[in-house]
C-alpha positions in Angstrom: -18.3 8.9 40.4 -18.0 11.0 37.3 -14.6 11.3 35.7 -13.5 14.2 33.5 -10.2 14.6 31.7 -8.7 18.1 31.8 -6.0 19.0 29.4 -3.3 21.1 31.1 -2.1 24.0 29.0 -0.7 26.4 31.6 1.6 29.2 30.8 1.1 29.1 27.0 -1.4 30.6 24.6 -1.1 27.8 22.1 0.2 24.2 22.0 0.4 21.7 19.2 -2.2 18.9 18.8 0.6 16.4 19.4 1.3 18.0 22.8 -2.4 18.3 23.6 -3.0 14.6 23.1 0.1 13.3 24.7 -0.4 11.3 27.9 1.9 13.5 29.9 -0.3 16.6 29.5 -3.4 14.8 30.6 -4.6 15.1 34.2 -7.5 13.1 35.4 -9.9 14.9 37.8 -12.6 13.1 39.6 -15.3 15.5 40.5 -17.9 14.8 43.2 -21.4 14.0 42.0 -23.8 17.0 42.1 -27.2 15.7 42.7 -30.2 16.9 40.7 -33.5 17.5 42.4 -36.9 17.6 40.6 -37.6 21.3 41.2 -40.0 23.0 38.8 -41.3 26.6 39.0 -44.1 28.0 36.9 -43.2 31.5 35.6 -46.1 33.2 33.8 -47.4 29.9 32.5 -44.1 28.2 31.6 -42.6 25.5 33.8 -38.9 26.0 34.3 -36.8 23.1 35.7 -34.2 24.1 38.2 -32.5 20.9 39.4 -29.6 22.6 41.3 -31.7 25.1 43.3 -30.8 23.2 46.5 -27.4 24.8 46.2 -28.9 28.3 46.7 -29.3 27.4 50.4 -25.9 28.6 51.5 -26.7 27.8 55.2 -27.3 24.1 54.7 -24.8 21.4 55.7 -25.3 19.7 52.4 -24.2 22.8 50.4 -21.2 23.2 52.7 -20.2 19.6 52.1 -20.5 20.1 48.3 -18.3 23.3 48.4 -15.7 21.5 50.5 -15.6 18.6 48.1 -15.2 20.9 45.1 -12.4 22.8 46.8 -10.6 19.6 47.6 -10.5 18.7 43.8 -9.4 22.2 42.9 -6.6 22.5 45.6 -5.3 19.0 44.9 -5.0 19.9 41.2 -3.4 23.3 41.8 -0.8 21.6 44.1 0.5 19.6 41.2 1.5 22.6 39.1 5.3 22.4 39.1 6.1 26.1 38.8 3.4 27.4 41.1 5.7 28.0 44.0 8.2 29.7 41.6 5.5 32.1 40.5 4.4 32.8 44.0 8.0 33.4 45.1 8.6 35.9 42.2 5.3 37.7 42.8 6.1 38.0 46.6 9.5 39.5 45.7 7.9 42.1 43.4 5.1 43.0 45.8 7.4 43.2 48.9 8.0 46.9 49.2 6.7 49.7 51.4 3.5 51.3 50.4 2.1 54.5 51.9 -1.2 56.3 51.8 -1.5 60.1 51.8 -1.5 61.6 55.3 -4.6 63.3 56.8 -5.1 65.5 59.8 -7.5 64.7 62.6 -7.3 66.9 65.8 -3.7 67.2 66.9 -2.5 64.1 65.0 -1.5 63.3 61.4 -2.6 59.9 60.3 -1.4 57.7 57.4 -1.8 54.2 56.1 1.3 52.0 55.6 1.9 48.5 54.4 5.4 47.0 55.1 5.2 45.0 51.9 3.3 41.8 52.2 0.8 42.6 55.0 -2.8 41.6 54.2 -4.1 45.0 55.3 -2.6 48.4 55.6 -1.8 49.6 59.2 -2.9 53.0 60.4 -0.1 55.1 62.0 -0.2 58.5 63.6 2.2 61.1 64.9 1.9 64.5 66.7 4.3 67.1 65.5 7.8 65.7 64.9 7.2 62.6 67.2 8.0 59.1 65.9 4.8 57.6 64.3 3.0 55.0 66.4 0.6 52.3 65.4 -3.0 53.6 65.8 -5.0 50.7 64.4 -3.7 47.4 63.0 -6.5 45.5 61.1 -4.1 42.5 60.8 -4.7 41.8 64.5 -8.5 41.9 64.4 -8.7 38.1 64.1 -6.3 35.2 64.4 -7.0 33.9 60.9 -6.8 37.4 59.3 -10.4 37.2 57.9 -11.6 40.3 59.7 -10.9 43.5 57.8 -11.3 47.3 58.3 -14.4 48.5 56.5 -14.2 52.3 57.0 -13.2 54.9 59.6 -14.5 58.3 60.6 -13.3 60.8 63.2 -15.3 63.3 65.2 -14.8 67.0 64.3 -12.2 67.6 67.0 -10.5 64.2 66.3 -11.0 63.0 69.8 -13.4 60.2 68.9 -13.3 57.6 66.1 -15.8 55.1 64.7 -14.5 52.3 62.6 -16.3 49.5 60.8 -15.1 45.9 60.6 -16.1 43.1 58.2 -15.9 39.5 59.4 -15.2 36.8 56.8 -15.7 39.2 53.9 -19.4 39.8 54.8 -21.1 43.0 53.7 -22.7 43.1 57.1 -20.5 45.1 59.4 -20.0 46.2 63.0 -19.1 49.7 64.1 -16.8 50.1 67.0 -16.6 53.5 68.8 -13.2 54.4 70.4 -11.6 57.2 72.2 -9.0 58.2 69.6 -6.6 59.7 72.2 -6.5 56.8 74.6 -7.5 54.1 72.1 -10.0 52.8 74.6 -13.3 51.4 73.2 -16.1 53.5 74.7 -19.5 51.7 74.3 -21.4 48.8 72.9 -20.6 47.8 69.3 -23.2 48.9 66.6 -24.2 45.7 64.8 -26.0 44.7 61.6 -24.7 47.6 59.4 -24.5 47.2 55.7 -23.4 49.5 52.8 -22.7 52.4 55.1 -20.4 55.3 55.7 -20.1 57.0 59.1 -20.4 60.8 59.5 -20.1 62.5 62.9 -22.3 65.3 64.2 -19.8 67.2 66.3 -18.8 64.8 69.2 -22.4 63.9 70.0 -22.9 60.9 67.7 -22.9 59.8 64.1 -25.0 58.9 61.1 -24.9 55.4 59.5 -27.0 53.3 57.1 -28.4 49.8 57.2 -31.3 47.5 56.3 -33.6 45.3 58.4 -31.6 42.2 59.3 -32.9 39.5 57.0 -34.5 36.3 58.3 -32.3 33.4 57.0 -29.1 33.8 55.1 -27.1 37.0 55.4 -25.4 36.1 52.1 -28.3 35.6 49.9 -31.4 37.1 51.6 -32.9 40.2 49.8 -32.3 43.6 51.4 -33.9 46.5 49.5 -35.0 49.2 52.0 -32.0 51.1 53.2 -32.4 53.5 56.1 -30.3 56.3 57.5 -29.9 56.2 61.3 -28.5 58.6 63.9 -26.7 57.1 66.9 -26.2 59.3 69.9 -23.2 58.3 72.0 -24.2 56.8 75.4 -27.5 55.4 74.1 -28.5 51.9 73.0 -28.6 51.0 69.3 -32.2 50.0 69.6 -33.0 53.6 70.3 -31.3 55.0 67.3 -33.4 57.5 65.3 -34.4 56.7 61.7 -33.7 59.9 59.9 -34.6 58.8 56.3 -36.1 55.7 54.7 -38.9 54.8 57.1 -41.6 55.8 54.6 -39.4 56.0 51.5 -38.3 52.7 50.0 -34.8 53.2 48.6 -32.2 50.5 47.9 -29.3 52.7 48.9 -29.3 55.6 51.3 -26.1 57.5 52.4 -25.9 60.5 54.8 -22.9 62.8 55.4 -22.3 66.1 57.1 -20.6 69.1 55.4 -17.3 70.0 57.0 -18.5 72.9 59.0 -21.4 70.8 60.4 -24.1 73.0 58.9 -25.9 70.5 56.6 -26.8 66.9 56.7 -26.7 65.6 53.1 -28.7 62.6 52.1 -28.3 60.7 48.8 -30.9 58.1 48.0 -31.1 55.7 45.0 -32.9 52.7 43.7 -29.9 51.4 41.7 -26.2 51.8 41.4 -26.5 54.9 39.1 -28.5 58.1 39.7 -29.6 59.5 43.0 -32.1 61.8 44.7 -30.4 64.5 46.9 -31.7 66.1 50.1 -30.3 68.4 52.7 -31.2 69.2 56.3 -30.0 72.3 58.1 -28.5 71.1 61.4 -28.2 74.6 62.8 -31.9 75.0 63.1 -33.9 72.9 65.5 -36.6 70.7 63.9 -35.6 71.8 60.4 -37.2 69.9 57.6 -35.4 67.7 55.0 -35.4 69.7 51.7 -35.2 68.1 48.3 -32.4 69.3 45.9 -32.9 66.6 43.2 -36.1 64.6 43.1 -35.3 61.9 40.5 -32.8 59.2 39.8 -31.7 60.3 36.4 -28.4 61.8 37.4 -25.6 61.7 40.0 -25.3 64.7 42.2 -23.5 65.3 45.5 -22.6 68.2 47.8 -18.9 69.0 47.6 -18.9 71.7 50.3 -20.8 74.8 51.5 -19.9 78.4 52.1 -22.6 79.7 54.5 -25.9 79.1 52.8 -24.3 78.4 49.4 -23.8 74.8 48.3 -21.2 73.6 45.9 -22.5 70.6 44.0 -20.8 68.2 41.6 -23.2 66.8 39.1 -23.6 65.1 35.7 -27.0 66.7 35.1 -26.8 68.1 31.6 -23.0 67.4 31.8 -22.0 63.8 31.3 -18.4 64.6 32.1 -19.5 66.4 35.3 -19.4 70.1 36.4 -19.5 72.0 39.6 -22.3 74.4 40.4 -23.3 76.8 43.2 -26.8 77.3 44.6 -28.5 78.7 47.7 -29.5 76.1 50.2 -32.8 77.8 50.6 -33.8 77.3 46.9 -31.5 74.5 45.7 -33.5 73.3 42.7 -31.6 72.7 39.4 -33.2 75.8 37.8 -31.2 78.0 40.3 -27.8 76.3 39.7 -24.9 78.5 38.4 -21.8 77.0 36.9 -18.6 77.4 38.9 -16.4 74.9 37.1 -18.1 74.1 33.7 -18.0 70.7 32.0 -15.1 70.0 29.7 -14.3 67.3 27.2 -12.5 65.3 30.0 -14.2 63.7 33.0 -14.1 65.7 36.2 -13.1 64.2 39.6 -13.1 67.1 42.1 -12.0 67.5 45.7 -11.6 70.4 48.1 -9.0 71.4 50.6 -7.6 74.6 52.1 -10.6 76.6 50.7 -9.8 75.6 47.1 -11.3 73.3 44.5 -8.9 70.8 42.9 -10.3 69.5 39.6 -8.6 66.3 38.5 -8.9 65.1 34.9 -7.6 62.2 33.0 -6.3 63.7 29.8 -4.8 61.5 27.1 -4.4 58.7 29.8 -2.5 60.9 32.3 -3.5 63.1 35.2 -4.1 66.8 35.0 -5.0 68.8 38.1 -6.4 72.4 38.0 -6.8 74.6 41.1 -9.8 77.0 41.4 -11.1 79.2 44.2 -14.7 78.6 45.4 -16.0 81.1 42.8 -14.5 79.1 40.0 -11.6 81.5 39.3 -8.6 79.7 37.9 -5.7 79.7 40.4 -3.2 77.5 38.6 -2.5 74.1 37.0 -0.7 72.0 39.5 2.7 71.0 38.3 3.0 67.2 38.8 6.3 65.3 39.3 6.0 63.8 35.8 3.7 62.1 33.3 1.6 59.7 35.3 -1.4 59.3 37.7 -2.0 61.6 40.6 -4.6 61.0 43.3 -5.7 62.9 46.5 -5.7 66.7 47.0 -8.5 66.4 49.6 -8.4 67.8 53.0 -9.9 70.3 55.4 -10.4 74.1 54.9 -7.8 75.0 57.5 -5.1 72.6 56.2 -2.0 74.4 55.2 -0.5 71.4 53.4 -2.2 69.1 50.9 -1.0 65.6 50.1 -1.3 63.6 46.9 0.1 60.4 45.6 1.8 60.1 42.2 3.0 57.1 40.2 4.0 56.1 36.7 5.8 53.2 35.0 9.1 54.1 36.6 8.0 55.7 39.8 6.5 53.6 42.6 3.5 55.2 44.4 5.0 58.2 46.2 3.5 60.9 48.4 4.0 64.6 47.7 3.2 67.6 50.0 1.7 70.6 48.2 1.6 74.2 49.5 -1.8 75.4 48.0 -0.9 79.1 48.4 2.0 79.0 46.1 1.4 75.8 44.2 4.7 74.2 44.9 5.1 70.5 46.0 7.9 68.4 47.3 8.5 64.7 47.9 7.1 63.7 51.3 7.5 59.9 51.3 8.9 57.5 48.7 9.0 53.8 49.4 12.3 52.0 49.7 12.4 49.6 46.8 15.1 47.6 45.0 14.7 49.5 41.7 16.7 52.4 40.3 14.3 54.6 38.2 17.3 56.6 37.0 18.1 53.8 34.7 14.8 54.1 32.9 13.0 56.8 30.9 9.3 57.0 30.4 7.7 59.6 28.1 4.4 60.4 26.3 4.3 60.6 22.6 1.5 61.0 20.1 0.9 59.2 16.8 -1.6 60.1 14.1 -3.9 57.3 13.1 -5.3 56.8 9.6 -8.3 59.0 10.2 -6.2 61.8 11.7 -6.9 61.1 15.3 -3.9 61.7 17.6 -3.3 58.6 19.7 -1.4 59.1 23.0 1.2 56.5 23.9 3.6 56.0 26.8 7.0 54.7 25.9 9.2 53.3 28.6 
């Protein structure tokens, strides 16, 4: 057995040589032997030794035994740290407060995510009108050991059906469960072997999702590089699901979603994590063809919304900080694009709700949100509760109230309700927490550096 001496230096950035060499700070760890195998591969005429390649087989019993032996060494060592429980106790106290997500409307219900404090996963609640909220979905109950998580959720247009994805043991491979949202009764067979996918409903008939061919061998390490977009019609078997995109085209990632009104199916396809092709298909016309909007992978472009046959796109084409453009769906090529919200010196993160565009920017390290109409006319700058970070502002066209979250160094994540017609917001939900923000002040100041650059700084 190989023995290694590890010098313990936890909790400090520097310790003296005398302390380092003292016997009391030395902990002996006995690591299990990792065997070496005579594995050689010839790459372009050069032999490369790879003695540990056997560990790449994550399905083998031998690899599992090696991992368990390594874990035993690690956990035994961690258990000897005297103040580990003290740190854990302090962190639990700091993290143990209510946390809320911004509400969203689906059908007759308003849904929101909530964590009581130390729950592993947020619980989804809902309420109708002024009724007391009820638990809609609790991912913490998906498995006894808590290793099954919620991987996404999508409601049908009228809010009466829901599809939600679960991940077991942290796997990227997921299952989609279809449920009657009103009765909370599971309706049909589970869709299996789904990976890197959203879910987007076509009315109440069915939904689009993406996946790869299930690999032979390990799910964790086998190669998957041809993503395909499927359509699942309710009441049919998964084996009969139609391949909408990706049968002939080899793309590593394919994502499909439907515009709010149900007019267009939008398909984004890419060969890496940056840049995408963009396609649309008119769902109001039987047997309509898939039309190309962008035919290269040099830029990132997506459909924000549509007004009839006009598409609102957000793109970084010729605009590294992003811009919003409008174009006809009948001739959507970039040469026909017209700016609606031009690029600025700050990076744009847009959303839509209530028939408006909300352009969020990070300016000097704090949030700034501008409201436009769909023609790009300035409506107003949204007055935020303070200097900090705001997120949200998304919703449906008919929503009369928009929700957003806000936080800064003295304000825990709180939810605000915004009236988009008059631009006024009010506190909707603030977590109960053992902290009095009135005792603190946080403000933004600017200092001029040597070269004249103004540096923003938040003082608390």
